TORPA-4810 file (N, C-alpha, C, O; in nm, 3 decimals):
<nodes>
NODE_1_7.473_10.233_7.287_7.340_10.215_7.235_7.334_10.267_7.091_7.279_10.201_7.002_M
NODE_2_7.390_10.383_7.069_7.391_10.440_6.936_7.474_10.353_6.840_7.441_10.341_6.722_L
NODE_3_7.580_10.294_6.893_7.663_10.205_6.812_7.584_10.086_6.761_7.598_10.048_6.644_L
NODE_4_7.501_10.027_6.845_7.421_9.912_6.804_7.317_9.951_6.698_7.291_9.874_6.606_F
NODE_5_7.259_10.068_6.712_7.163_10.114_6.612_7.229_10.133_6.476_7.174_10.093_6.374_R
NODE_6_7.347_10.193_6.476_7.419_10.213_6.350_7.463_10.080_6.291_7.461_10.062_6.169_W
NODE_7_7.503_9.986_6.377_7.545_9.854_6.329_7.429_9.780_6.263_7.446_9.719_6.158_L
NODE_8_7.313_9.786_6.324_7.195_9.722_6.267_7.156_9.788_6.135_7.122_9.719_6.038_I
NODE_9_7.162_9.920_6.131_7.132_9.992_6.008_7.231_9.956_5.897_7.192_9.936_5.782_L
NODE_10_7.358_9.948_5.931_7.461_9.913_5.834_7.440_9.772_5.781_7.455_9.748_5.661_L
NODE_11_7.408_9.678_5.869_7.384_9.541_5.825_7.262_9.531_5.734_7.263_9.455_5.637_L
NODE_12_7.157_9.606_5.766_7.041_9.608_5.678_7.074_9.668_5.541_7.026_9.620_5.439_L
NODE_13_7.156_9.771_5.542_7.199_9.831_5.416_7.282_9.733_5.334_7.263_9.724_5.212_L
NODE_14_7.371_9.660_5.398_7.452_9.561_5.327_7.365_9.449_5.270_7.392_9.399_5.160_L
NODE_15_7.264_9.409_5.344_7.172_9.307_5.292_7.099_9.360_5.168_7.082_9.287_5.071_A
NODE_16_7.057_9.485_5.172_6.991_9.545_5.057_7.083_9.554_4.936_7.040_9.531_4.823_G
NODE_17_7.210_9.587_4.960_7.307_9.592_4.851_7.327_9.452_4.792_7.338_9.437_4.670_V
NODE_18_7.332_9.352_4.877_7.347_9.215_4.828_7.228_9.175_4.742_7.246_9.112_4.637_S
NODE_19_7.108_9.211_4.784_6.990_9.179_4.703_6.990_9.257_4.571_6.945_9.206_4.469_F
NODE_20_7.041_9.379_4.573_7.051_9.457_4.450_7.152_9.393_4.354_7.129_9.388_4.233_A
NODE_21_7.264_9.343_4.408_7.360_9.272_4.324_7.298_9.147_4.265_7.322_9.113_4.149_F
NODE_22_7.218_9.077_4.347_7.150_8.957_4.297_7.054_8.993_4.184_7.047_8.923_4.083_Y
NODE_23_6.981_9.102_4.201_6.887_9.143_4.097_6.960_9.186_3.970_6.911_9.166_3.859_A
NODE_24_7.077_9.245_3.987_7.153_9.291_3.872_7.228_9.181_3.798_7.235_9.181_3.676_G
NODE_25_7.284_9.087_3.874_7.368_8.985_3.813_7.299_8.850_3.798_7.332_8.774_3.707_T
NODE_26_7.205_8.820_3.885_7.138_8.691_3.881_7.219_8.579_3.946_7.181_8.463_3.938_G
NODE_27_7.330_8.614_4.012_7.412_8.513_4.078_7.352_8.481_4.215_7.325_8.571_4.295_Q
NODE_28_7.333_8.352_4.239_7.265_8.308_4.361_7.345_8.335_4.487_7.289_8.341_4.597_A
NODE_29_7.476_8.351_4.473_7.557_8.373_4.595_7.521_8.505_4.661_7.527_8.515_4.784_R
NODE_30_7.485_8.608_4.584_7.446_8.736_4.643_7.314_8.724_4.718_7.295_8.788_4.821_Y
NODE_31_7.224_8.644_4.667_7.098_8.619_4.736_7.123_8.548_4.868_7.063_8.581_4.971_K
NODE_32_7.213_8.450_4.865_7.247_8.375_4.987_7.312_8.467_5.090_7.278_8.460_5.208_R
NODE_33_7.405_8.554_5.046_7.468_8.650_5.138_7.365_8.746_5.196_7.368_8.776_5.316_Y
NODE_34_7.274_8.793_5.112_7.171_8.885_5.159_7.080_8.822_5.262_7.047_8.885_5.363_G
NODE_35_7.040_8.698_5.238_6.954_8.629_5.335_7.028_8.601_5.465_6.970_8.613_5.573_L
NODE_36_7.155_8.566_5.455_7.234_8.541_5.575_7.250_8.669_5.657_7.234_8.668_5.779_L
NODE_37_7.282_8.779_5.589_7.294_8.907_5.659_7.161_8.950_5.722_7.157_8.998_5.835_L
NODE_38_7.054_8.930_5.648_6.922_8.968_5.699_6.885_8.886_5.822_6.830_8.939_5.918_L
NODE_39_6.913_8.756_5.818_6.882_8.670_5.932_6.956_8.714_6.057_6.896_8.727_6.164_K
NODE_40_7.087_8.736_6.046_7.166_8.773_6.163_7.134_8.915_6.210_7.143_8.944_6.329_W
NODE_41_7.098_9.002_6.118_7.059_9.137_6.156_6.929_9.135_6.236_6.917_9.202_6.338_T
NODE_42_6.833_9.057_6.189_6.706_9.048_6.263_6.725_8.984_6.399_6.663_9.028_6.496_L
NODE_43_6.808_8.881_6.408_6.835_8.820_6.539_6.901_8.920_6.633_6.866_8.927_6.751_L
NODE_44_6.997_8.996_6.583_7.063_9.097_6.666_6.965_9.206_6.708_6.967_9.252_6.822_A
NODE_45_6.878_9.247_6.616_6.781_9.352_6.648_6.681_9.303_6.753_6.649_9.376_6.847_A
NODE_46_6.631_9.181_6.736_6.538_9.128_6.836_6.604_9.115_6.972_6.542_9.143_7.075_F
NODE_47_6.729_9.072_6.974_6.802_9.064_7.101_6.821_9.200_7.164_6.802_9.217_7.284_G
NODE_48_6.859_9.297_7.084_6.882_9.433_7.132_6.755_9.493_7.190_6.755_9.548_7.300_F
NODE_49_6.645_9.483_7.115_6.520_9.540_7.163_6.461_9.459_7.278_6.390_9.513_7.363_F
NODE_50_6.490_9.330_7.282_6.448_9.249_7.395_6.515_9.295_7.524_6.451_9.303_7.629_G
NODE_51_6.644_9.325_7.515_6.716_9.377_7.632_6.659_9.512_7.675_6.644_9.538_7.794_V
NODE_52_6.627_9.598_7.578_6.567_9.728_7.613_6.433_9.711_7.682_6.404_9.782_7.778_L
NODE_53_6.353_9.618_7.635_6.221_9.594_7.697_6.239_9.539_7.838_6.169_9.581_7.930_I
NODE_54_6.332_9.446_7.855_6.356_9.390_7.988_6.410_9.496_8.085_6.380_9.491_8.204_L
NODE_55_6.488_9.590_8.035_6.533_9.700_8.121_6.417_9.787_8.167_6.415_9.832_8.282_E
NODE_56_6.321_9.810_8.079_6.205_9.892_8.115_6.118_9.821_8.218_6.064_9.884_8.309_R
NODE_57_6.104_9.689_8.203_6.019_9.613_8.295_6.084_9.602_8.432_6.018_9.620_8.534_I
NODE_58_6.213_9.573_8.432_6.282_9.545_8.559_6.333_9.660_8.628_6.392_9.646_8.735_G
</nodes>
């Protein structure tokens, strides 16, 4: 459980770094990487918390 929390935090941090590189350089590839990381991080987080909620209900 702790591993998944750290993984989600790390992915969010990497997305933030990608957006910072985009802001610094203006290269669109960093924006694309940041959005891709953010999308998969949010999907993983929703799945993780969905499983936690289902465990509480069931």
